[in-house]
C-alpha positions as CSV (number, residue, x, y, z in Angstrom):
1,M,-2.1,-11.3,-13.8
2,D,1.5,-10.9,-14.9
3,H,0.6,-7.4,-16.3
4,V,-0.9,-6.2,-12.8
5,I,2.3,-7.3,-11.1
6,I,4.6,-5.7,-13.5
7,Q,2.7,-2.4,-13.2
8,Y,2.7,-2.5,-9.5
9,I,6.5,-3.3,-9.6
10,I,6.8,0.0,-12.2
11,Y,4.8,2.1,-9.7
12,S,6.6,0.9,-6.7
13,Y,9.9,1.5,-8.3
14,A,8.8,5.1,-9.2
15,F,7.5,5.7,-5.8
16,T,10.3,4.4,-3.6
17,G,12.9,6.2,-5.9
18,V,11.1,9.6,-5.3
19,V,10.6,8.9,-1.5
20,G,14.3,8.0,-1.3
21,L,15.2,11.6,-2.4
22,F,13.8,12.8,0.9
23,G,16.7,11.0,2.5
24,Y,19.1,13.5,1.1
25,V,17.1,16.7,2.5
26,P,18.4,16.6,6.0
27,T,22.2,16.5,4.9
28,M,21.3,19.3,2.5
29,I,19.9,21.4,5.2
30,D,23.0,20.6,7.6
31,L,25.3,21.8,4.7
32,W,23.1,24.9,4.1
33,H,23.8,25.7,7.7
34,G,27.4,25.2,7.6
35,K,27.4,21.9,9.4
36,K,29.9,19.5,7.7
37,S,27.7,16.3,7.8
38,A,28.5,14.9,4.6
39,N,31.9,12.9,3.7
40,A,33.1,14.3,0.6
41,P,34.8,11.2,-0.8
42,S,31.7,9.2,-0.3
43,Y,29.6,11.7,-2.0
44,L,32.1,11.9,-4.8
45,L,32.0,8.1,-5.1
46,W,28.1,8.0,-5.1
47,T,28.0,10.9,-7.7
48,L,30.3,8.9,-10.0
49,C,28.4,5.8,-9.6
50,G,25.2,7.8,-10.2
51,L,26.8,9.2,-13.4
52,I,27.6,5.7,-14.7
53,G,24.2,4.3,-13.8
54,L,22.8,7.1,-15.8
55,L,24.9,6.6,-18.8
56,Y,24.2,2.9,-18.6
57,G,20.4,3.6,-18.5
58,I,20.7,6.0,-21.6
59,F,22.8,4.1,-23.6
60,I,21.9,0.3,-22.7
61,L,18.6,0.0,-20.9
62,H,16.7,2.9,-22.7
63,D,14.3,3.0,-19.9
64,A,12.9,6.5,-19.2
65,L,11.7,5.7,-15.6
66,Y,15.1,4.4,-14.6
67,N,16.8,7.2,-16.3
68,V,14.7,9.8,-14.5
69,I,15.1,8.2,-11.1
70,T,18.8,7.7,-11.6
71,F,19.3,11.5,-12.7
72,L,17.3,12.5,-9.6
73,H,19.6,10.7,-7.3
74,L,22.7,11.9,-9.3
75,F,21.5,15.3,-8.9
76,A,21.1,15.0,-5.1
77,C,24.5,13.6,-4.6
78,A,26.2,16.0,-6.9
79,A,24.4,19.0,-5.1
80,I,25.6,17.4,-1.8
81,L,29.1,17.0,-2.8
82,I,29.2,20.8,-4.3
83,M,27.7,22.1,-1.1
84,R,30.4,20.2,1.0
85,V,33.3,21.3,-1.0
86,R,32.2,24.8,-0.7
87,L,32.4,24.9,2.9
88,P,35.3,26.6,4.5
89,K,38.0,24.4,5.8
């Protein structure tokens, strides 16, 4: 029974991690159209937190699923940050 619960938790984590990425899409679309909808200092902080989380996953946890999900969120935050700072002032 414990194995079934653990598998459910693993699949749920993967699913919610991937679905959570869709939350970044509206901000990316706004930035693509020149709307300054992202707060650069916030995304800088989230990008740095994502980087530290990924390094923790790689060197401490050794958990491939965690690393993939964390990398995807790091990539999304970094992409938004780059898009935001490239907008004219």
